[in-house]
C-alpha positions as CSV (number, residue, x, y, z in Angstrom):
1,M,29.3,9.9,2.5
2,T,26.1,11.4,3.8
3,A,25.2,14.7,4.9
4,A,22.8,16.0,7.6
5,T,19.7,17.8,6.1
6,R,16.5,18.9,7.7
7,G,13.6,16.5,7.3
8,N,10.6,14.8,8.6
9,P,11.6,13.2,12.0
10,L,9.6,10.4,11.4
11,A,11.6,9.4,8.3
12,D,14.3,9.1,10.9
13,V,12.4,7.0,12.9
14,A,11.5,4.9,9.9
15,R,15.4,4.6,8.9
16,S,16.1,3.7,12.7
17,S,13.6,0.6,12.6
18,V,14.8,-0.6,8.9
19,L,18.5,-0.4,10.1
20,V,17.4,-2.5,13.0
21,L,15.2,-4.9,11.4
22,G,17.6,-5.4,8.4
23,A,20.4,-6.4,10.8
24,L,18.2,-8.6,12.5
25,A,17.2,-10.4,9.3
26,S,20.8,-11.1,8.1
27,P,22.8,-13.8,9.9
28,L,25.0,-11.7,12.3
29,F,22.9,-12.1,15.2
30,S,22.5,-15.3,17.5
31,W,18.9,-15.6,18.8
32,P,19.7,-14.3,22.0
33,Q,21.1,-11.1,20.5
34,R,17.9,-10.9,18.4
35,V,15.6,-11.2,21.1
36,I,17.4,-8.1,23.2
37,A,17.8,-6.2,19.8
38,R,13.9,-6.6,19.2
39,R,13.0,-5.7,22.4
40,V,15.1,-2.9,22.5
41,H,13.7,-1.9,19.1
42,A,10.0,-2.3,20.6
43,A,10.7,-0.3,23.4
44,Y,11.9,2.7,21.5
45,L,9.1,2.8,19.1
46,R,6.6,2.3,21.8
47,R,8.1,5.2,23.7
48,Y,8.3,7.4,20.6
49,F,4.7,6.9,19.8
50,Q,3.8,7.5,23.6
51,L,5.2,11.0,22.9
52,R,3.8,11.4,19.3
53,P,1.2,8.8,18.9
54,E,-0.2,10.6,15.7
55,G,3.1,9.7,14.2
56,R,3.0,5.9,13.9
57,E,0.8,5.6,10.7
58,E,3.5,8.2,8.9
59,C,6.1,6.3,10.3
60,T,4.8,3.0,8.8
61,A,4.7,4.7,5.2
62,W,8.0,6.2,5.4
63,Q,9.6,2.6,5.9
64,P,9.3,0.9,2.2
65,I,10.7,4.5,1.1
66,V,13.6,4.1,3.5
67,A,14.0,0.6,2.5
68,A,14.3,1.2,-1.1
69,A,16.8,3.9,-0.3
70,R,19.0,1.5,1.9
71,L,18.9,-0.7,-1.3
72,S,21.1,1.7,-3.0
73,E,23.8,0.8,0.0
74,N,24.2,-2.7,-1.2
75,V,24.2,-3.9,2.4
76,P,25.0,-7.9,1.9
77,G,22.7,-10.3,3.3
78,I,19.5,-8.1,3.4
79,Q,18.4,-7.3,-0.1
80,S,15.7,-9.7,0.0
81,W,14.2,-8.7,3.3
82,L,14.3,-4.9,2.0
83,L,12.5,-5.6,-1.3
84,A,10.0,-7.7,0.8
85,T,9.7,-4.2,3.0
86,V,9.2,-2.3,-0.3
87,A,6.6,-4.8,-1.8
88,A,4.7,-4.7,1.4
89,G,4.6,-0.9,1.6
90,L,3.3,-0.8,-1.9
91,S,0.6,-3.4,-1.3
92,R,-0.5,-1.4,1.6
93,N,-1.0,1.9,-0.5
94,R,-2.8,0.3,-3.4
């Protein structure tokens, strides 16, 4: 169960991104579905950061945190992608 709270909107953008990219890392989608989902995801981020250009770096910093939290949800088929996302974020912040 989840509960709504007040928080950083960039954490929500990062979570949306991790959800989409994580789903694309699983074998659930055919290649045409992947292409469409990636384009929609890219358009979403492009528009968001047109409206809030200063948030891109902070959103990137939220992604490994969100990916680490997503690991606790035990979503099958994406654990290795989530771990790689966390590791990439840790290496970026060294």
